[in-house]
C-alpha positions as CSV (number, residue, x, y, z in Angstrom):
1,M,118.8,108.4,73.0
2,H,117.6,110.2,70.3
3,R,113.8,108.8,70.0
4,I,114.1,108.0,65.8
5,V,117.3,105.8,66.9
6,T,115.2,104.3,69.5
7,E,112.4,103.3,67.3
8,V,114.5,102.0,64.7
9,T,116.4,99.7,67.1
10,D,113.5,98.6,68.2
11,R,112.1,97.5,65.4
12,I,115.3,95.4,64.2
13,Q,115.0,94.0,67.4
14,A,111.5,93.1,67.2
15,R,111.5,91.9,63.3
16,S,114.8,90.0,64.1
17,R,113.8,87.8,67.2
18,D,113.4,84.8,65.7
19,T,116.2,84.7,63.4
20,R,118.4,86.3,66.2
21,S,117.7,83.7,69.0
22,A,118.3,81.3,66.4
23,Y,121.8,82.4,65.6
24,L,122.2,82.5,69.4
25,A,121.7,79.5,70.0
26,R,124.0,78.2,67.8
27,M,126.7,80.0,69.1
28,D,125.9,79.1,72.7
29,A,125.9,75.2,71.6
30,A,129.3,76.2,70.1
31,R,130.9,77.6,72.5
32,H,129.7,74.9,75.5
33,A,130.8,72.2,73.3
34,G,134.6,73.3,74.6
35,P,137.4,74.5,73.8
36,G,138.5,73.6,70.2
37,R,141.9,71.6,70.7
38,A,140.6,69.7,73.9
39,K,137.9,68.3,71.6
40,L,140.3,66.6,68.6
41,S,141.3,63.0,68.7
42,C,145.2,62.7,69.2
43,A,145.3,62.5,65.3
44,N,143.6,65.7,64.9
45,W,145.3,67.4,67.5
46,A,149.2,66.0,66.2
47,H,148.6,67.6,62.8
48,A,147.5,70.9,64.1
49,F,150.5,71.6,65.5
50,A,153.3,69.2,63.5
51,A,154.9,72.1,61.7
52,E,155.9,74.5,65.4
53,A,159.1,74.0,67.1
54,G,160.3,74.6,70.0
55,A,158.3,75.8,73.3
56,D,155.6,77.0,71.1
57,K,155.2,73.1,70.0
58,L,154.7,72.2,73.5
59,R,152.7,74.8,74.8
60,M,150.1,74.0,71.9
61,A,150.0,70.5,73.3
62,D,148.4,72.0,76.4
63,P,144.4,72.4,75.6
64,A,144.5,75.1,78.3
65,A,146.8,77.1,76.9
66,P,144.7,79.5,74.8
67,N,145.5,79.6,70.6
68,I,144.8,82.6,68.7
69,A,144.1,82.4,64.6
70,I,145.5,84.4,62.2
71,V,143.4,85.2,59.3
72,S,144.9,87.4,56.5
73,A,144.0,89.3,53.0
74,Y,147.7,89.6,53.0
75,N,148.9,90.4,49.2
76,D,151.2,92.7,47.4
77,M,149.0,94.3,44.5
78,L,147.0,96.0,47.5
79,S,148.8,98.7,49.0
80,A,146.7,98.6,52.2
81,H,147.4,95.0,52.8
82,Q,151.1,95.4,51.9
83,P,151.8,95.7,55.5
84,F,150.4,92.9,56.9
85,E,153.3,90.7,55.6
86,R,154.8,91.6,59.2
87,F,152.1,91.3,60.9
88,P,152.0,87.2,61.7
89,A,155.5,87.4,63.4
90,L,154.2,90.3,65.4
91,I,151.3,88.5,66.5
92,K,153.5,85.4,67.0
93,A,155.7,86.7,69.7
94,A,152.9,88.6,71.0
95,A,150.6,85.2,71.8
96,H,154.4,83.5,73.6
97,A,154.6,86.6,75.7
98,A,151.0,86.6,76.9
99,G,151.4,82.9,77.7
100,G,149.4,81.4,74.3
101,T,150.2,80.7,70.9
102,A,149.1,82.4,66.9
103,Q,149.0,80.3,63.7
104,Y,148.2,81.9,60.5
105,A,145.0,79.7,60.1
106,G,144.4,80.8,56.5
107,G,144.8,83.3,53.8
108,V,141.5,85.2,51.9
109,P,141.7,86.4,48.6
110,A,142.1,90.4,48.1
111,M,141.6,91.8,45.0
112,C,142.0,95.8,44.6
113,D,139.1,97.8,43.0
114,G,141.1,100.2,42.4
115,V,143.2,98.3,39.6
116,T,140.3,97.0,38.1
117,Q,138.1,99.7,37.7
118,G,136.0,99.9,34.7
119,R,137.9,96.2,33.5
120,P,135.9,92.7,33.3
121,G,137.6,91.6,36.5
122,M,135.6,94.2,38.3
123,E,132.7,91.8,37.9
124,L,133.9,89.3,40.5
125,S,134.2,92.1,43.1
126,L,131.1,92.3,45.0
127,F,131.1,88.5,45.1
128,S,134.6,88.2,46.3
129,R,132.9,89.5,49.6
130,D,131.1,86.1,50.1
131,V,134.1,84.2,48.6
132,I,136.3,85.7,51.5
133,A,133.5,84.8,54.0
134,M,133.5,81.2,53.0
135,A,137.3,81.3,53.2
136,T,137.2,82.7,56.4
137,A,135.0,79.8,57.5
138,V,137.7,77.3,55.5
139,A,140.1,78.8,58.0
140,L,138.5,78.7,61.2
141,T,136.9,75.4,61.0
142,H,139.7,73.3,61.7
143,D,138.2,74.5,65.4
144,A,141.5,74.4,67.3
145,F,141.3,78.4,68.5
146,D,140.6,80.3,71.2
147,G,139.9,83.4,69.2
148,A,141.0,85.3,65.8
149,L,142.4,88.2,64.9
150,C,140.9,89.3,61.2
151,L,143.5,91.2,58.8
152,G,141.6,93.1,56.1
153,I,141.2,96.9,55.4
154,C,139.9,97.1,52.0
155,D,136.6,97.2,49.9
156,K,134.6,94.1,50.0
157,I,137.5,92.3,52.6
158,V,136.5,93.6,56.0
159,P,132.8,93.0,55.1
160,G,133.7,89.2,53.9
161,L,135.9,88.6,57.0
162,L,133.3,89.9,59.4
163,M,130.6,87.5,57.9
164,G,133.0,84.4,57.6
165,A,133.9,85.1,61.4
166,L,130.2,85.7,62.6
167,A,129.7,81.8,61.4
168,F,132.1,81.4,64.3
169,G,130.5,83.8,66.7
170,H,131.3,82.2,70.1
171,L,135.0,83.3,69.3
172,P,136.4,86.8,70.6
173,V,137.6,88.3,67.1
174,I,139.3,91.1,66.8
175,F,140.5,93.5,63.5
176,V,143.6,94.2,63.4
177,P,144.1,97.3,60.5
178,G,147.3,98.6,58.3
179,G,146.5,102.0,58.3
180,P,146.2,104.6,55.6
181,M,149.3,105.8,53.5
182,T,151.1,109.1,54.3
183,S,149.2,112.0,51.7
184,G,150.5,112.4,48.4
185,L,149.5,114.8,45.6
186,S,145.8,116.3,47.0
187,N,142.8,114.3,45.9
188,T,141.6,117.7,44.3
189,E,144.3,117.7,42.3
190,K,144.2,114.1,41.0
191,A,140.4,114.9,40.2
192,K,141.2,118.1,38.1
193,V,143.9,116.0,36.1
194,R,141.2,112.8,35.7
195,A,138.5,115.5,34.3
196,A,141.7,117.0,32.1
197,Y,142.5,113.4,30.8
198,A,138.8,112.8,30.6
199,E,138.3,115.5,27.8
200,G,141.4,114.8,26.6
201,K,143.2,117.7,27.7
202,A,146.1,115.7,29.9
203,S,148.1,112.9,28.8
204,R,148.2,109.7,29.6
205,E,151.7,110.2,31.0
206,D,150.2,113.2,32.8
207,L,147.5,111.2,34.1
208,L,149.7,108.1,35.2
209,A,152.5,110.7,37.0
210,S,149.3,112.6,38.9
211,E,148.5,108.8,39.9
212,M,151.6,107.6,41.1
213,A,151.9,111.0,43.2
214,A,148.4,110.3,45.1
215,Y,148.9,106.4,45.2
216,H,152.6,106.5,46.2
217,G,153.2,104.2,49.4
218,P,152.1,101.4,51.6
219,G,148.8,101.8,53.3
220,T,144.9,102.2,52.3
221,C,144.5,105.2,49.7
222,T,143.9,108.0,51.5
223,F,140.3,109.2,50.3
224,Y,137.2,108.2,52.1
225,G,135.9,105.4,49.7
226,T,134.9,101.8,51.3
227,A,138.1,100.5,52.3
228,N,138.4,103.8,55.0
229,S,134.6,103.7,55.7
230,N,135.3,100.1,56.5
231,Q,137.7,101.3,59.5
232,M,135.2,104.1,61.0
233,L,132.8,100.6,60.7
234,M,135.1,98.5,62.8
235,E,135.8,101.4,65.7
236,M,131.5,102.2,66.0
237,M,130.9,98.9,66.1
238,G,133.7,97.9,68.8
239,L,135.9,96.0,66.4
240,H,138.9,97.4,66.9
241,L,140.9,98.4,70.1
242,P,140.0,102.3,70.3
243,G,141.4,104.5,67.9
244,A,143.6,102.0,65.6
245,A,142.0,102.4,62.3
246,F,144.0,105.6,61.3
247,V,147.3,104.9,62.4
248,H,150.5,104.8,59.7
249,P,151.8,101.4,58.9
250,N,154.9,101.1,59.6
251,T,155.4,102.5,62.5
252,P,155.8,101.8,65.9
253,L,152.3,102.6,67.4
254,R,150.9,100.4,64.4
255,D,153.3,97.8,65.8
256,A,152.4,98.1,69.6
257,L,149.0,97.8,68.3
258,T,148.7,95.2,66.8
259,A,150.6,93.5,69.6
260,A,147.9,94.3,72.3
261,A,145.2,93.3,69.8
262,T,147.0,89.8,70.1
263,D,146.6,90.4,74.1
264,R,143.2,91.7,74.2
265,A,142.5,88.8,71.5
266,I,143.9,86.3,74.5
267,A,142.0,88.2,77.7
268,I,139.0,88.0,76.2
269,G,138.9,84.3,75.1
270,P,136.7,81.0,76.7
271,N,136.6,80.6,80.2
272,R,138.4,83.8,81.1
273,Q,136.7,86.7,83.4
274,D,136.2,89.4,80.5
275,Y,135.2,86.5,77.6
276,T,133.6,88.8,74.8
277,P,132.0,86.6,71.7
278,L,132.3,88.4,68.4
279,G,128.5,87.2,67.8
280,R,127.0,89.2,71.1
281,I,129.1,92.1,70.4
282,I,127.4,92.5,66.7
283,D,123.8,93.0,67.6
284,A,121.2,95.4,66.8
285,K,122.5,97.9,68.5
286,A,125.9,97.6,67.1
287,V,124.8,97.2,63.5
288,V,122.8,100.8,64.6
289,N,126.0,102.7,65.2
290,G,127.4,101.5,62.3
291,V,124.6,102.8,60.4
292,V,124.7,106.3,62.3
293,G,128.6,106.2,62.4
294,L,128.3,105.8,58.4
295,L,125.8,108.2,57.8
296,A,127.5,110.8,60.0
297,T,130.7,110.8,58.2
298,G,129.3,110.7,54.8
299,G,130.8,107.1,54.2
300,S,130.6,104.5,51.2
301,T,127.0,103.6,49.5
302,N,128.8,100.1,49.3
303,H,127.7,99.8,53.1
304,T,124.1,99.7,52.0
305,L,124.7,96.2,50.8
306,H,126.9,94.9,53.0
307,L,126.0,96.3,56.5
308,V,122.7,94.8,55.3
309,A,124.6,91.2,54.9
310,I,126.7,91.5,58.0
311,A,123.5,92.1,59.9
312,R,121.9,89.2,58.1
313,A,124.9,86.9,59.3
314,A,124.5,87.5,62.9
315,G,120.7,86.6,62.7
316,I,119.5,90.6,62.2
317,E,117.3,92.1,60.0
318,L,118.6,95.4,58.5
319,T,116.8,96.9,55.9
320,W,117.2,100.1,53.8
321,D,113.8,101.8,55.5
322,D,116.2,101.4,58.5
323,F,119.2,103.5,56.6
324,G,116.8,106.3,55.5
325,D,114.8,106.9,58.6
326,L,118.2,106.9,60.7
327,S,119.8,109.1,58.0
328,A,116.8,111.9,58.4
329,V,118.1,112.6,62.0
330,T,121.9,111.8,61.4
331,P,123.7,114.9,61.0
332,L,127.3,115.4,58.5
333,L,129.5,115.9,60.5
334,A,132.7,115.3,58.2
335,R,133.6,116.3,54.9
336,V,136.6,114.3,53.4
337,Y,137.3,113.8,49.7
338,P,135.4,112.8,47.7
339,N,132.8,114.7,49.9
340,G,135.6,117.6,50.6
341,G,139.1,118.8,50.1
342,G,140.8,117.2,52.9
343,D,141.4,113.4,53.2
344,V,141.5,110.6,55.8
345,N,144.8,112.0,57.4
346,H,143.6,115.3,58.3
347,F,140.4,114.1,59.2
348,H,142.1,111.8,61.9
349,A,144.4,115.0,62.3
350,A,141.4,117.1,63.3
351,G,140.4,114.9,65.8
352,G,138.9,111.7,64.0
353,M,136.7,108.9,65.2
354,A,137.3,110.1,68.8
355,V,135.6,113.6,67.9
356,V,132.6,111.4,66.3
357,V,132.1,108.9,68.8
358,R,132.1,111.9,71.3
359,E,129.4,113.9,69.6
360,L,127.5,111.3,68.2
361,L,127.4,109.5,71.8
362,D,126.3,113.3,73.8
363,A,123.3,113.6,70.9
364,G,121.8,110.4,71.5
365,L,122.6,109.6,68.4
366,A,124.6,106.3,69.0
367,H,124.2,103.6,71.6
368,D,127.0,103.5,74.5
369,D,125.3,100.2,76.1
370,V,127.4,97.9,73.7
371,L,130.1,95.1,74.3
372,T,133.1,96.2,72.2
373,V,136.5,94.1,71.7
374,A,138.3,96.6,74.3
375,G,135.2,96.5,77.2
376,P,132.0,97.5,78.1
377,G,130.5,100.8,76.5
378,L,131.5,102.9,72.9
379,R,132.6,106.1,75.4
380,R,136.1,103.7,75.5
381,F,136.2,104.9,71.7
382,Q,136.8,108.8,72.8
383,Q,140.5,107.5,73.3
384,E,142.9,107.9,71.4
385,P,146.5,105.5,71.3
386,V,149.6,106.6,72.0
387,L,153.1,105.5,73.2
388,E,154.7,107.0,76.5
389,G,158.1,105.6,76.8
390,G,157.7,102.7,74.4
391,E,154.9,101.4,76.7
392,L,151.0,101.6,74.4
393,V,148.4,103.7,76.5
394,W,145.2,105.4,75.7
395,R,144.3,108.9,76.6
396,D,141.2,110.9,76.1
397,G,141.1,112.3,72.4
398,A,140.2,115.3,71.3
399,T,137.4,116.9,72.5
400,A,136.4,119.3,69.8
401,S,137.2,119.2,66.5
402,L,140.6,121.2,65.6
403,D,139.9,121.8,61.6
404,T,135.9,122.8,61.4
405,K,136.0,122.2,57.6
406,I,136.9,119.0,57.8
407,L,134.8,117.8,60.7
408,R,132.4,119.4,62.9
409,P,130.1,119.1,65.8
410,V,126.3,118.2,66.1
411,S,125.6,121.6,67.5
412,D,127.2,122.7,63.4
413,P,126.9,120.3,61.1
414,F,127.7,120.3,57.4
415,D,124.1,118.9,56.6
416,A,121.3,118.3,59.4
417,E,120.9,114.8,57.7
418,G,123.5,112.2,56.8
419,G,125.1,111.3,53.8
420,I,123.2,108.6,52.1
421,R,120.0,108.6,51.1
422,L,117.1,106.4,50.1
423,L,114.7,106.8,46.1
424,T,112.1,104.8,46.1
425,G,108.9,104.8,42.8
426,N,108.0,103.1,39.9
427,L,111.6,102.4,38.8
428,G,112.4,100.8,42.0
429,R,114.0,101.6,45.6
430,A,117.8,103.1,45.3
431,V,120.4,104.9,47.5
432,I,122.3,108.1,46.7
433,K,125.3,108.9,48.1
434,T,124.4,113.4,48.9
435,S,127.4,114.4,50.8
436,A,129.1,115.2,47.8
437,V,126.7,116.7,45.9
438,K,125.7,120.5,45.8
439,P,122.4,121.1,47.1
440,E,121.2,122.6,43.7
441,H,122.2,119.3,41.9
442,R,119.9,117.2,43.9
443,R,117.2,117.2,41.7
444,I,117.0,116.7,38.2
445,E,114.3,115.7,35.2
446,A,115.4,115.0,32.5
447,Q,115.5,112.8,29.1
448,A,116.7,109.2,29.8
449,K,119.8,108.0,27.7
450,V,119.9,104.5,27.9
451,F,122.7,102.2,27.9
452,D,123.5,98.4,28.4
453,D,127.5,98.6,29.7
454,Q,129.6,101.4,30.8
455,D,131.4,101.5,27.7
456,D,129.1,102.4,25.7
457,L,128.4,105.6,27.5
458,L,131.9,106.8,27.7
459,A,132.0,106.2,23.7
460,A,129.0,108.2,23.3
461,F,130.8,111.1,25.2
462,H,134.1,111.3,23.4
463,A,131.8,110.6,20.0
464,G,130.2,113.8,21.3
465,E,126.7,112.8,21.5
466,L,126.1,113.6,25.2
467,T,124.6,117.2,25.1
468,G,122.2,118.8,26.7
469,D,120.6,118.1,30.4
470,F,120.2,114.2,30.6
471,I,119.8,111.1,32.8
472,A,122.5,108.2,32.5
473,V,120.8,105.1,32.7
474,V,123.5,102.1,32.8
475,R,121.4,99.1,33.2
476,F,122.3,95.3,33.4
477,Q,125.2,96.2,35.9
478,G,123.5,94.4,39.2
479,P,124.4,91.6,41.0
480,K,122.2,88.8,38.5
481,A,123.7,90.5,35.3
482,N,127.1,90.8,35.8
483,G,128.0,90.4,39.2
484,M,127.4,94.3,40.1
485,P,131.0,96.2,39.2
486,E,131.3,99.7,40.6
487,L,131.2,102.3,37.5
488,H,133.9,104.9,39.7
489,S,135.4,105.2,35.8
490,L,132.4,107.1,34.7
491,T,132.6,109.8,37.4
492,P,135.2,112.0,35.9
493,T,133.2,111.6,32.4
494,L,129.6,112.9,34.2
495,G,131.5,115.5,36.4
496,V,133.0,117.3,32.4
497,L,129.5,117.6,31.9
498,L,128.2,119.0,34.7
499,D,131.2,121.4,35.2
500,R,129.7,122.5,31.4
501,G,126.6,123.5,32.8
502,Q,125.0,120.8,31.8
503,K,122.3,119.0,34.3
504,V,123.0,115.6,34.4
505,A,122.3,112.2,36.6
506,L,123.4,108.8,36.5
507,V,120.6,105.9,37.1
508,T,121.7,102.4,37.5
509,D,121.3,99.0,38.9
510,G,125.2,98.8,39.7
511,R,127.4,100.5,42.2
512,M,129.1,103.3,42.5
513,S,130.9,103.0,46.2
514,G,132.5,105.7,48.3
515,A,134.4,107.6,45.2
516,S,130.3,108.7,44.1
517,G,131.2,112.4,43.6
518,K,129.6,115.6,42.7
519,T,127.6,114.0,39.9
520,P,124.0,112.8,41.8
521,A,123.9,109.2,41.0
522,A,120.6,106.8,42.0
523,I,122.5,103.6,42.6
524,H,121.5,99.9,43.6
525,V,118.5,100.2,41.5
526,T,116.6,97.0,42.7
527,P,114.7,95.2,41.0
528,E,117.6,95.4,38.9
529,A,117.0,95.0,34.9
530,M,118.0,91.7,34.7
531,D,115.4,90.4,37.4
532,G,112.1,92.3,36.0
533,G,112.8,95.7,37.2
534,V,111.3,98.8,35.4
535,L,115.1,99.7,34.1
536,A,114.6,96.8,31.4
537,Y,111.6,98.5,29.7
538,L,113.2,102.4,29.4
539,Q,113.7,103.9,26.4
540,D,116.2,107.1,25.1
541,G,113.5,110.2,25.8
542,D,111.7,109.0,28.5
543,I,111.5,111.5,31.4
544,I,112.8,110.1,34.4
545,S,113.0,112.3,37.8
546,L,115.1,112.0,40.6
547,D,114.5,114.3,43.7
548,A,117.1,113.2,46.2
549,E,115.3,115.6,48.6
550,T,111.7,114.1,48.9
551,G,113.2,110.8,48.0
552,A,111.8,110.1,44.5
553,L,113.0,108.2,41.3
554,E,109.9,108.2,38.8
555,V,109.9,108.0,34.8
556,K,106.6,109.7,33.6
557,V,105.7,107.1,31.3
558,D,102.7,105.4,31.8
559,H,103.0,101.6,33.7
560,G,101.0,100.3,31.0
561,E,103.0,101.6,28.3
562,L,106.2,100.3,29.7
563,R,104.8,97.0,30.5
564,R,103.8,97.0,26.5
565,R,106.9,97.3,25.4
566,T,110.0,94.3,25.2
567,P,112.3,94.6,27.6
568,A,115.9,95.0,26.8
569,V,118.0,91.6,26.2
570,H,120.7,91.1,28.8
571,P,123.9,90.8,27.0
572,Q,125.6,87.5,26.2
573,P,127.1,85.8,29.0
574,Q,130.5,86.9,30.6
575,F,133.6,84.6,30.0
576,G,137.4,85.7,30.5
577,Y,139.0,87.2,33.6
578,G,137.5,84.5,35.6
579,R,134.1,85.3,35.1
580,E,132.3,82.2,34.1
581,L,133.6,80.6,37.3
582,F,130.9,82.9,39.1
583,A,127.8,82.1,37.0
584,H,126.3,80.0,39.9
585,M,126.7,83.0,42.0
586,R,125.3,85.3,39.8
587,R,122.1,82.7,39.2
588,A,122.4,82.8,43.2
589,A,122.2,86.5,44.2
590,G,119.7,88.0,46.0
591,P,118.8,91.5,45.4
592,A,120.3,94.8,46.7
593,D,118.6,95.5,49.0
594,A,118.7,92.3,51.2
595,G,122.6,92.5,50.9
596,A,123.5,91.2,47.2
597,S,124.8,87.6,49.3
598,V,124.5,84.7,47.7
599,M,124.3,83.3,51.4
600,F,121.8,85.3,53.3
């Protein structure tokens, strides 16, 4: 193992000793309480399967017959989740064939950030993660299950499902993806049309035609944002069947993987020889593997929030310093849009996760001695699924990249360090995604232009006021202020200014996510402006220095002078689009570097 990876893992284990021990004690107590249905009274038990019919009803009356919960984020609004409509029937048939049963235990909300970007509804997005965690708990709290299959792919949904399922960590849990949509209009061409529209050089009809050609069918959006970063994480953390992440929906192979996940959930259930509970899979080594995978592939910055919150749900204390130290030794192996020209389908064709896992393990950057839903050892994820004569089998995946423009070995990476870096200084702590930012743009010192809302920045752009070199400060975008929305709608505008030759950057207590592009963006700044952070004291013209190479984020104003200023006041409370219903969550939200959760 690489020395730094070992040191980071050891210190996570050391600082988590008490919280992890308490978590495992709770999970062991839940397991030893016995199978769920065996504890139910006859009336409770009868309610649990009153609506079932035929052989399944008889089987559910047997407390020894395994029963698998289906927790699904299906809806028609998310292209990635629309294929889940078919999955319960596939799962129930597979469970019946394996001698068990499966029940749709509950649905969880699943909003599409692609629909709500730049809209008021985006202010509910981050908190939807914690709502999903609670909804997962509601689904599983009937205590009538021997395992669970979680059906989810996109942004806050997989982290929320995992956080909720970890409260039932005595159960085996497998994550079942739906796969990416086929490649449409290239992301590079789509970005060009977006930039032209931002400048007024393309019509809304042109823009809509471009977007429809890019987002054109069922499946996950094909750029490497949070949704596809989720799928990478589920492989690196051992919660998928190997190679399940990037198989297209509505294909025979995808259906076979869904059935196989059901079989495996039964095989690793309580009282089975291969019993593998979720709470034992997600340990410090699995969390480190997830962080390293994120860094090596240039994944979504959202996971500097989500992985911290997921780890806490399992009694593990992960910090941004851990991210920073691991990033310093993790090479960047992948360039997938917005970090490169190819999409996730090209990444998968080039060798995908099998190559990433092999490279990281061979370099000692990931732990092999972990539990996974497929059995002991991360090496199992060097394999990929195929159909042979209609039967699902696993074979060795590619041993080297088939396209080094998209995927490279540790010996010849795109960058010696990971795609996410930690920034610190008198402005607070922040993260920056560097994998899409050219080295010449990673350092900037310029005057601040301060905005309290993203719409104000866009209005200034259209009014021709964003001239010269500057650093845009967009504050009051943190979890306590307005739920920490993604500010992805600023990406085309800032990119246009960069293309004009201006030196520009963004500093914000909001998010930019996996769609962070070529403009340097210090995001998740904490303490946030609403919580007494220095951002609230900044004024137009203050000189800010952002240096992604040294990890510095500074305002060149004396501390005393800053604190003598009257801090900016947060805009009025949000109403409409359901935002008033989340006021209690804004008040309870923790800081970004603690996962921005209302629960942990």
